[in-house]
PDB file of the backbone (N, CA, C, O) and the ligand in Angstrom, with CONECT records:
HET     ZN  A 101       1
ATOM      1  N   MET A   1       0.883   0.871 -10.438  1.00  0.00           N
ATOM      2  CA  MET A   1       1.760   1.890 -11.013  1.00  0.00           C
ATOM      3  C   MET A   1       2.575   2.514  -9.883  1.00  0.00           C
ATOM      4  O   MET A   1       2.023   3.035  -8.914  1.00  0.00           O
ATOM      5  N   ILE A   2       3.872   2.452 -10.024  1.00  0.00           N
ATOM      6  CA  ILE A   2       4.746   3.080  -9.041  1.00  0.00           C
ATOM      7  C   ILE A   2       4.667   4.591  -9.229  1.00  0.00           C
ATOM      8  O   ILE A   2       4.737   5.085 -10.354  1.00  0.00           O
ATOM      9  N   ARG A   3       4.523   5.316  -8.135  1.00  0.00           N
ATOM     10  CA  ARG A   3       4.382   6.780  -8.212  1.00  0.00           C
ATOM     11  C   ARG A   3       5.598   7.461  -7.567  1.00  0.00           C
ATOM     12  O   ARG A   3       6.165   6.985  -6.583  1.00  0.00           O
ATOM     13  N   SER A   4       5.964   8.584  -8.165  1.00  0.00           N
ATOM     14  CA  SER A   4       7.132   9.307  -7.644  1.00  0.00           C
ATOM     15  C   SER A   4       6.737  10.305  -6.565  1.00  0.00           C
ATOM     16  O   SER A   4       7.583  10.776  -5.803  1.00  0.00           O
ATOM     17  N   THR A   5       5.447  10.625  -6.504  1.00  0.00           N
ATOM     18  CA  THR A   5       4.995  11.739  -5.670  1.00  0.00           C
ATOM     19  C   THR A   5       4.602  11.295  -4.263  1.00  0.00           C
ATOM     20  O   THR A   5       4.459  10.105  -3.982  1.00  0.00           O
ATOM     21  N   TYR A   6       4.430  12.296  -3.382  1.00  0.00           N
ATOM     22  CA  TYR A   6       3.914  12.053  -2.030  1.00  0.00           C
ATOM     23  C   TYR A   6       2.608  11.299  -2.099  1.00  0.00           C
ATOM     24  O   TYR A   6       1.784  11.632  -2.951  1.00  0.00           O
ATOM     25  N   PRO A   7       2.362  10.325  -1.280  1.00  0.00           N
ATOM     26  CA  PRO A   7       3.237   9.827  -0.204  1.00  0.00           C
ATOM     27  C   PRO A   7       4.001   8.560  -0.591  1.00  0.00           C
ATOM     28  O   PRO A   7       4.495   7.831   0.269  1.00  0.00           O
ATOM     29  N   PHE A   8       4.091   8.309  -1.907  1.00  0.00           N
ATOM     30  CA  PHE A   8       4.642   7.025  -2.360  1.00  0.00           C
ATOM     31  C   PHE A   8       6.163   7.050  -2.526  1.00  0.00           C
ATOM     32  O   PHE A   8       6.874   6.173  -2.034  1.00  0.00           O
ATOM     33  N   PHE A   9       6.634   8.063  -3.221  1.00  0.00           N
ATOM     34  CA  PHE A   9       8.080   8.221  -3.420  1.00  0.00           C
ATOM     35  C   PHE A   9       8.749   6.953  -3.933  1.00  0.00           C
ATOM     36  O   PHE A   9       9.759   6.506  -3.389  1.00  0.00           O
ATOM     37  N   TYR A  10       8.175   6.382  -4.980  1.00  0.00           N
ATOM     38  CA  TYR A  10       8.741   5.217  -5.677  1.00  0.00           C
ATOM     39  C   TYR A  10       8.665   3.917  -4.883  1.00  0.00           C
ATOM     40  O   TYR A  10       9.179   2.891  -5.328  1.00  0.00           O
ATOM     41  N   LYS A  11       8.048   3.949  -3.744  1.00  0.00           N
ATOM     42  CA  LYS A  11       7.949   2.698  -2.987  1.00  0.00           C
ATOM     43  C   LYS A  11       6.862   1.811  -3.583  1.00  0.00           C
ATOM     44  O   LYS A  11       5.908   2.294  -4.193  1.00  0.00           O
ATOM     45  N   ARG A  12       7.029   0.496  -3.392  1.00  0.00           N
ATOM     46  CA  ARG A  12       6.162  -0.459  -4.083  1.00  0.00           C
ATOM     47  C   ARG A  12       4.836  -0.717  -3.368  1.00  0.00           C
ATOM     48  O   ARG A  12       3.815  -0.953  -4.014  1.00  0.00           O
ATOM     49  N   TYR A  13       4.851  -0.674  -2.044  1.00  0.00           N
ATOM     50  CA  TYR A  13       3.653  -1.053  -1.302  1.00  0.00           C
ATOM     51  C   TYR A  13       3.025   0.151  -0.627  1.00  0.00           C
ATOM     52  O   TYR A  13       3.724   1.021  -0.108  1.00  0.00           O
ATOM     53  N   ALA A  14       1.704   0.194  -0.640  1.00  0.00           N
ATOM     54  CA  ALA A  14       0.978   1.293  -0.021  1.00  0.00           C
ATOM     55  C   ALA A  14      -0.029   0.741   0.974  1.00  0.00           C
ATOM     56  O   ALA A  14      -0.874  -0.086   0.630  1.00  0.00           O
ATOM     57  N   TYR A  15       0.071   1.203   2.198  1.00  0.00           N
ATOM     58  CA  TYR A  15      -0.850   0.774   3.246  1.00  0.00           C
ATOM     59  C   TYR A  15      -1.889   1.863   3.463  1.00  0.00           C
ATOM     60  O   TYR A  15      -1.558   3.032   3.658  1.00  0.00           O
ATOM     61  N   ASP A  16      -3.157   1.451   3.425  1.00  0.00           N
ATOM     62  CA  ASP A  16      -4.262   2.396   3.585  1.00  0.00           C
ATOM     63  C   ASP A  16      -4.778   2.299   5.026  1.00  0.00           C
ATOM     64  O   ASP A  16      -5.360   1.285   5.413  1.00  0.00           O
ATOM     65  N   ASN A  17      -4.564   3.338   5.802  1.00  0.00           N
ATOM     66  CA  ASN A  17      -4.963   3.321   7.204  1.00  0.00           C
ATOM     67  C   ASN A  17      -6.476   3.341   7.400  1.00  0.00           C
ATOM     68  O   ASN A  17      -6.950   3.033   8.494  1.00  0.00           O
ATOM     69  N   SER A  18      -7.241   3.695   6.378  1.00  0.00           N
ATOM     70  CA  SER A  18      -8.692   3.732   6.556  1.00  0.00           C
ATOM     71  C   SER A  18      -9.304   2.344   6.400  1.00  0.00           C
ATOM     72  O   SER A  18     -10.373   2.076   6.948  1.00  0.00           O
ATOM     73  N   THR A  19      -8.637   1.458   5.657  1.00  0.00           N
ATOM     74  CA  THR A  19      -9.186   0.109   5.420  1.00  0.00           C
ATOM     75  C   THR A  19      -8.286  -0.994   5.956  1.00  0.00           C
ATOM     76  O   THR A  19      -8.686  -2.157   5.984  1.00  0.00           O
ATOM     77  N   ASN A  20      -7.069  -0.643   6.383  1.00  0.00           N
ATOM     78  CA  ASN A  20      -6.065  -1.621   6.816  1.00  0.00           C
ATOM     79  C   ASN A  20      -5.597  -2.515   5.681  1.00  0.00           C
ATOM     80  O   ASN A  20      -5.057  -3.595   5.921  1.00  0.00           O
ATOM     81  N   LEU A  21      -5.799  -2.073   4.450  1.00  0.00           N
ATOM     82  CA  LEU A  21      -5.392  -2.877   3.307  1.00  0.00           C
ATOM     83  C   LEU A  21      -4.011  -2.459   2.817  1.00  0.00           C
ATOM     84  O   LEU A  21      -3.673  -1.277   2.753  1.00  0.00           O
ATOM     85  N   LEU A  22      -3.232  -3.475   2.477  1.00  0.00           N
ATOM     86  CA  LEU A  22      -1.929  -3.223   1.883  1.00  0.00           C
ATOM     87  C   LEU A  22      -2.012  -3.511   0.390  1.00  0.00           C
ATOM     88  O   LEU A  22      -2.454  -4.587  -0.014  1.00  0.00           O
ATOM     89  N   HIS A  23      -1.589  -2.554  -0.428  1.00  0.00           N
ATOM     90  CA  HIS A  23      -1.631  -2.692  -1.882  1.00  0.00           C
ATOM     91  C   HIS A  23      -0.234  -2.844  -2.453  1.00  0.00           C
ATOM     92  O   HIS A  23       0.732  -2.269  -1.950  1.00  0.00           O
ATOM     93  N   ASP A  24      -0.149  -3.629  -3.512  1.00  0.00           N
ATOM     94  CA  ASP A  24       1.091  -3.776  -4.267  1.00  0.00           C
ATOM     95  C   ASP A  24       0.947  -2.938  -5.534  1.00  0.00           C
ATOM     96  O   ASP A  24       0.224  -3.311  -6.458  1.00  0.00           O
ATOM     97  N   LEU A  25       1.642  -1.805  -5.567  1.00  0.00           N
ATOM     98  CA  LEU A  25       1.422  -0.862  -6.673  1.00  0.00           C
ATOM     99  C   LEU A  25       1.914  -1.405  -8.011  1.00  0.00           C
ATOM    100  O   LEU A  25       1.519  -0.908  -9.066  1.00  0.00           O
ATOM    101  N   LYS A  26       2.761  -2.406  -7.974  1.00  0.00           N
ATOM    102  CA  LYS A  26       3.212  -3.008  -9.228  1.00  0.00           C
ATOM    103  C   LYS A  26       2.111  -3.817  -9.893  1.00  0.00           C
ATOM    104  O   LYS A  26       2.115  -3.995 -11.111  1.00  0.00           O
ATOM    105  N   ASN A  27       1.163  -4.310  -9.093  1.00  0.00           N
ATOM    106  CA  ASN A  27       0.058  -5.122  -9.619  1.00  0.00           C
ATOM    107  C   ASN A  27      -1.283  -4.431  -9.452  1.00  0.00           C
ATOM    108  O   ASN A  27      -2.336  -5.067  -9.510  1.00  0.00           O
ATOM    109  N   GLU A  28      -1.235  -3.155  -9.248  1.00  0.00           N
ATOM    110  CA  GLU A  28      -2.438  -2.377  -8.980  1.00  0.00           C
ATOM    111  C   GLU A  28      -3.504  -2.565 -10.060  1.00  0.00           C
ATOM    112  O   GLU A  28      -3.186  -2.640 -11.246  1.00  0.00           O
ATOM    113  N   THR A  29      -4.769  -2.640  -9.644  1.00  0.00           N
ATOM    114  CA  THR A  29      -5.900  -2.710 -10.575  1.00  0.00           C
ATOM    115  C   THR A  29      -6.806  -1.513 -10.323  1.00  0.00           C
ATOM    116  O   THR A  29      -6.678  -0.848  -9.295  1.00  0.00           O
ATOM    117  N   PRO A  30      -7.724  -1.229 -11.250  1.00  0.00           N
ATOM    118  CA  PRO A  30      -8.655  -0.112 -11.019  1.00  0.00           C
ATOM    119  C   PRO A  30      -9.462  -0.299  -9.733  1.00  0.00           C
ATOM    120  O   PRO A  30      -9.862   0.683  -9.108  1.00  0.00           O
ATOM    121  N   ALA A  31      -9.704  -1.545  -9.334  1.00  0.00           N
ATOM    122  CA  ALA A  31     -10.484  -1.810  -8.125  1.00  0.00           C
ATOM    123  C   ALA A  31      -9.768  -1.362  -6.861  1.00  0.00           C
ATOM    124  O   ALA A  31     -10.398  -1.183  -5.819  1.00  0.00           O
ATOM    125  N   CYS A  32      -8.484  -1.185  -6.945  1.00  0.00           N
ATOM    126  CA  CYS A  32      -7.737  -0.728  -5.767  1.00  0.00           C
ATOM    127  C   CYS A  32      -8.061   0.720  -5.432  1.00  0.00           C
ATOM    128  O   CYS A  32      -7.993   1.121  -4.270  1.00  0.00           O
ATOM    129  N   ASN A  33      -8.410   1.498  -6.435  1.00  0.00           N
ATOM    130  CA  ASN A  33      -8.798   2.897  -6.205  1.00  0.00           C
ATOM    131  C   ASN A  33      -7.727   3.701  -5.474  1.00  0.00           C
ATOM    132  O   ASN A  33      -8.028   4.549  -4.635  1.00  0.00           O
ATOM    133  N   ILE A  34      -6.491   3.421  -5.806  1.00  0.00           N
ATOM    134  CA  ILE A  34      -5.383   4.064  -5.096  1.00  0.00           C
ATOM    135  C   ILE A  34      -5.502   5.589  -5.139  1.00  0.00           C
ATOM    136  O   ILE A  34      -5.247   6.270  -4.146  1.00  0.00           O
ATOM    137  N   ASP A  35      -5.885   6.101  -6.280  1.00  0.00           N
ATOM    138  CA  ASP A  35      -5.899   7.561  -6.418  1.00  0.00           C
ATOM    139  C   ASP A  35      -7.020   8.223  -5.625  1.00  0.00           C
ATOM    140  O   ASP A  35      -7.044   9.445  -5.476  1.00  0.00           O
ATOM    141  N   ASN A  36      -7.950   7.414  -5.115  1.00  0.00           N
ATOM    142  CA  ASN A  36      -9.036   7.986  -4.323  1.00  0.00           C
ATOM    143  C   ASN A  36      -8.815   7.848  -2.820  1.00  0.00           C
ATOM    144  O   ASN A  36      -9.638   8.299  -2.023  1.00  0.00           O
ATOM    145  N   ILE A  37      -7.708   7.227  -2.435  1.00  0.00           N
ATOM    146  CA  ILE A  37      -7.388   7.129  -1.012  1.00  0.00           C
ATOM    147  C   ILE A  37      -6.820   8.471  -0.557  1.00  0.00           C
ATOM    148  O   ILE A  37      -5.990   9.071  -1.239  1.00  0.00           O
ATOM    149  N   ASP A  38      -7.275   8.927   0.592  1.00  0.00           N
ATOM    150  CA  ASP A  38      -6.726  10.153   1.169  1.00  0.00           C
ATOM    151  C   ASP A  38      -5.221   9.964   1.376  1.00  0.00           C
ATOM    152  O   ASP A  38      -4.794   9.062   2.097  1.00  0.00           O
ATOM    153  N   LYS A  39      -4.429  10.820   0.741  1.00  0.00           N
ATOM    154  CA  LYS A  39      -2.973  10.632   0.767  1.00  0.00           C
ATOM    155  C   LYS A  39      -2.398  10.688   2.176  1.00  0.00           C
ATOM    156  O   LYS A  39      -1.363  10.084   2.458  1.00  0.00           O
ATOM    157  N   ASP A  40      -3.072  11.409   3.049  1.00  0.00           N
ATOM    158  CA  ASP A  40      -2.576  11.495   4.422  1.00  0.00           C
ATOM    159  C   ASP A  40      -2.815  10.200   5.202  1.00  0.00           C
ATOM    160  O   ASP A  40      -2.303  10.034   6.309  1.00  0.00           O
ATOM    161  N   LEU A  41      -3.596   9.285   4.620  1.00  0.00           N
ATOM    162  CA  LEU A  41      -3.871   8.011   5.292  1.00  0.00           C
ATOM    163  C   LEU A  41      -2.984   6.897   4.755  1.00  0.00           C
ATOM    164  O   LEU A  41      -3.070   5.756   5.210  1.00  0.00           O
ATOM    165  N   ILE A  42      -2.126   7.228   3.783  1.00  0.00           N
ATOM    166  CA  ILE A  42      -1.293   6.211   3.152  1.00  0.00           C
ATOM    167  C   ILE A  42       0.100   6.200   3.759  1.00  0.00           C
ATOM    168  O   ILE A  42       0.705   7.246   3.994  1.00  0.00           O
ATOM    169  N   GLU A  43       0.589   4.998   4.007  1.00  0.00           N
ATOM    170  CA  GLU A  43       1.994   4.827   4.374  1.00  0.00           C
ATOM    171  C   GLU A  43       2.616   3.928   3.328  1.00  0.00           C
ATOM    172  O   GLU A  43       2.063   2.875   3.009  1.00  0.00           O
ATOM    173  N   ALA A  44       3.754   4.325   2.790  1.00  0.00           N
ATOM    174  CA  ALA A  44       4.398   3.568   1.724  1.00  0.00           C
ATOM    175  C   ALA A  44       5.587   2.786   2.270  1.00  0.00           C
ATOM    176  O   ALA A  44       6.300   3.235   3.167  1.00  0.00           O
ATOM    177  N   TYR A  45       5.773   1.604   1.695  1.00  0.00           N
ATOM    178  CA  TYR A  45       6.863   0.726   2.120  1.00  0.00           C
ATOM    179  C   TYR A  45       7.585   0.185   0.893  1.00  0.00           C
ATOM    180  O   TYR A  45       6.970  -0.087  -0.138  1.00  0.00           O
ATOM    181  N   SER A  46       8.882   0.035   1.022  1.00  0.00           N
ATOM    182  CA  SER A  46       9.682  -0.473  -0.094  1.00  0.00           C
ATOM    183  C   SER A  46       9.520  -1.970  -0.265  1.00  0.00           C
ATOM    184  O   SER A  46       9.516  -2.480  -1.386  1.00  0.00           O
ATOM    185  N   SER A  47       9.385  -2.675   0.853  1.00  0.00           N
ATOM    186  CA  SER A  47       9.298  -4.133   0.774  1.00  0.00           C
ATOM    187  C   SER A  47       8.430  -4.646   1.898  1.00  0.00           C
ATOM    188  O   SER A  47       8.166  -3.943   2.874  1.00  0.00           O
ATOM    189  N   LEU A  48       7.986  -5.895   1.746  1.00  0.00           N
ATOM    190  CA  LEU A  48       7.149  -6.497   2.778  1.00  0.00           C
ATOM    191  C   LEU A  48       7.976  -6.919   3.978  1.00  0.00           C
ATOM    192  O   LEU A  48       7.427  -7.221   5.038  1.00  0.00           O
ATOM    193  N   ASN A  49       9.287  -6.942   3.820  1.00  0.00           N
ATOM    194  CA  ASN A  49      10.141  -7.334   4.933  1.00  0.00           C
ATOM    195  C   ASN A  49      10.556  -6.141   5.777  1.00  0.00           C
ATOM    196  O   ASN A  49      11.236  -6.286   6.792  1.00  0.00           O
ATOM    197  N   GLU A  50      10.138  -4.968   5.346  1.00  0.00           N
ATOM    198  CA  GLU A  50      10.510  -3.776   6.089  1.00  0.00           C
ATOM    199  C   GLU A  50       9.972  -3.890   7.513  1.00  0.00           C
ATOM    200  O   GLU A  50       8.763  -3.997   7.715  1.00  0.00           O
ATOM    201  N   GLY A  51      10.860  -3.869   8.492  1.00  0.00           N
ATOM    202  CA  GLY A  51      10.459  -4.100   9.870  1.00  0.00           C
ATOM    203  C   GLY A  51       9.351  -3.189  10.338  1.00  0.00           C
ATOM    204  O   GLY A  51       8.486  -3.609  11.106  1.00  0.00           O
ATOM    205  N   SER A  52       9.362  -1.943   9.888  1.00  0.00           N
ATOM    206  CA  SER A  52       8.381  -0.987  10.389  1.00  0.00           C
ATOM    207  C   SER A  52       6.963  -1.353   9.965  1.00  0.00           C
ATOM    208  O   SER A  52       6.005  -1.042  10.673  1.00  0.00           O
ATOM    209  N   LEU A  53       6.822  -2.002   8.829  1.00  0.00           N
ATOM    210  CA  LEU A  53       5.477  -2.396   8.389  1.00  0.00           C
ATOM    211  C   LEU A  53       4.862  -3.366   9.395  1.00  0.00           C
ATOM    212  O   LEU A  53       3.721  -3.188   9.820  1.00  0.00           O
ATOM    213  N   ILE A  54       5.625  -4.391   9.771  1.00  0.00           N
ATOM    214  CA  ILE A  54       5.111  -5.391  10.698  1.00  0.00           C
ATOM    215  C   ILE A  54       4.875  -4.769  12.075  1.00  0.00           C
ATOM    216  O   ILE A  54       3.891  -5.081  12.745  1.00  0.00           O
ATOM    217  N   LEU A  55       5.782  -3.893  12.486  1.00  0.00           N
ATOM    218  CA  LEU A  55       5.640  -3.272  13.799  1.00  0.00           C
ATOM    219  C   LEU A  55       4.437  -2.337  13.846  1.00  0.00           C
ATOM    220  O   LEU A  55       3.683  -2.325  14.818  1.00  0.00           O
ATOM    221  N   ASP A  56       4.269  -1.556  12.784  1.00  0.00           N
ATOM    222  CA  ASP A  56       3.187  -0.576  12.765  1.00  0.00           C
ATOM    223  C   ASP A  56       1.831  -1.241  12.572  1.00  0.00           C
ATOM    224  O   ASP A  56       0.827  -0.819  13.146  1.00  0.00           O
ATOM    225  N   HIS A  57       1.824  -2.294  11.750  1.00  0.00           N
ATOM    226  CA  HIS A  57       0.543  -2.897  11.349  1.00  0.00           C
ATOM    227  C   HIS A  57       0.632  -4.416  11.407  1.00  0.00           C
ATOM    228  O   HIS A  57       0.674  -5.070  10.365  1.00  0.00           O
ATOM    229  N   PRO A  58       0.661  -4.978  12.592  1.00  0.00           N
ATOM    230  CA  PRO A  58       0.827  -6.440  12.696  1.00  0.00           C
ATOM    231  C   PRO A  58      -0.330  -7.220  12.081  1.00  0.00           C
ATOM    232  O   PRO A  58      -0.171  -8.403  11.781  1.00  0.00           O
ATOM    233  N   VAL A  59      -1.470  -6.605  11.887  1.00  0.00           N
ATOM    234  CA  VAL A  59      -2.615  -7.347  11.354  1.00  0.00           C
ATOM    235  C   VAL A  59      -3.097  -6.771  10.024  1.00  0.00           C
ATOM    236  O   VAL A  59      -4.291  -6.805   9.726  1.00  0.00           O
ATOM    237  N   TYR A  60      -2.172  -6.242   9.225  1.00  0.00           N
ATOM    238  CA  TYR A  60      -2.598  -5.676   7.947  1.00  0.00           C
ATOM    239  C   TYR A  60      -3.216  -6.759   7.061  1.00  0.00           C
ATOM    240  O   TYR A  60      -2.874  -7.938   7.155  1.00  0.00           O
ATOM    241  N   LYS A  61      -4.137  -6.321   6.198  1.00  0.00           N
ATOM    242  CA  LYS A  61      -4.787  -7.235   5.266  1.00  0.00           C
ATOM    243  C   LYS A  61      -4.235  -6.987   3.871  1.00  0.00           C
ATOM    244  O   LYS A  61      -3.941  -5.852   3.496  1.00  0.00           O
ATOM    245  N   LYS A  62      -4.099  -8.068   3.110  1.00  0.00           N
ATOM    246  CA  LYS A  62      -3.629  -7.906   1.742  1.00  0.00           C
ATOM    247  C   LYS A  62      -4.813  -7.600   0.838  1.00  0.00           C
ATOM    248  O   LYS A  62      -5.849  -8.261   0.908  1.00  0.00           O
ATOM    249  N   CYS A  63      -4.649  -6.597  -0.006  1.00  0.00           N
ATOM    250  CA  CYS A  63      -5.706  -6.258  -0.950  1.00  0.00           C
ATOM    251  C   CYS A  63      -5.965  -7.460  -1.864  1.00  0.00           C
ATOM    252  O   CYS A  63      -5.022  -7.999  -2.443  1.00  0.00           O
ATOM    253  N   PRO A  64      -7.222  -7.888  -2.005  1.00  0.00           N
ATOM    254  CA  PRO A  64      -7.527  -9.072  -2.819  1.00  0.00           C
ATOM    255  C   PRO A  64      -7.326  -8.822  -4.320  1.00  0.00           C
ATOM    256  O   PRO A  64      -7.264  -9.771  -5.102  1.00  0.00           O
ATOM    257  N   HIS A  65      -7.226  -7.554  -4.719  1.00  0.00           N
ATOM    258  CA  HIS A  65      -7.107  -7.260  -6.150  1.00  0.00           C
ATOM    259  C   HIS A  65      -5.666  -7.276  -6.641  1.00  0.00           C
ATOM    260  O   HIS A  65      -5.397  -7.724  -7.755  1.00  0.00           O
ATOM    261  N   CYS A  66      -4.750  -6.796  -5.829  1.00  0.00           N
ATOM    262  CA  CYS A  66      -3.374  -6.660  -6.317  1.00  0.00           C
ATOM    263  C   CYS A  66      -2.390  -7.558  -5.573  1.00  0.00           C
ATOM    264  O   CYS A  66      -1.228  -7.658  -5.966  1.00  0.00           O
ATOM    265  N   MET A  67      -2.845  -8.216  -4.498  1.00  0.00           N
ATOM    266  CA  MET A  67      -1.913  -9.049  -3.728  1.00  0.00           C
ATOM    267  C   MET A  67      -2.359 -10.505  -3.670  1.00  0.00           C
ATOM    268  O   MET A  67      -2.092 -11.206  -2.694  1.00  0.00           O
ATOM    269  N   ASP A  68      -3.035 -10.951  -4.711  1.00  0.00           N
ATOM    270  CA  ASP A  68      -3.405 -12.361  -4.818  1.00  0.00           C
ATOM    271  C   ASP A  68      -2.159 -13.234  -4.863  1.00  0.00           C
ATOM    272  O   ASP A  68      -1.182 -12.909  -5.538  1.00  0.00           O
ATOM    273  N   GLU A  69      -2.206 -14.331  -4.143  1.00  0.00           N
ATOM    274  CA  GLU A  69      -1.023 -15.193  -4.146  1.00  0.00           C
ATOM    275  C   GLU A  69      -1.322 -16.531  -4.789  1.00  0.00           C
ATOM    276  O   GLU A  69      -0.439 -17.384  -4.878  1.00  0.00           O
TER     277      GLU A  69
HETATM  278 ZN    ZN A 101      -4.912  -3.309  -4.274  1.00  0.00          ZN2+
END
């Protein structure tokens, strides 16, 4: 579910700094537990190509629940 509020602001991807997991909010499942992540630990990104995501988190992990390929 795309959220309008802090820290998401309509962005599609949410990175959780406590687990190093990247979530796709468009495919979010209850197992992602997005609403239980400390909001101050979340960084939101509009796209996976956003340069800052790769620079900030070169070894991010894809959440197995919402980012299955
Ligand atoms: Zn997820």
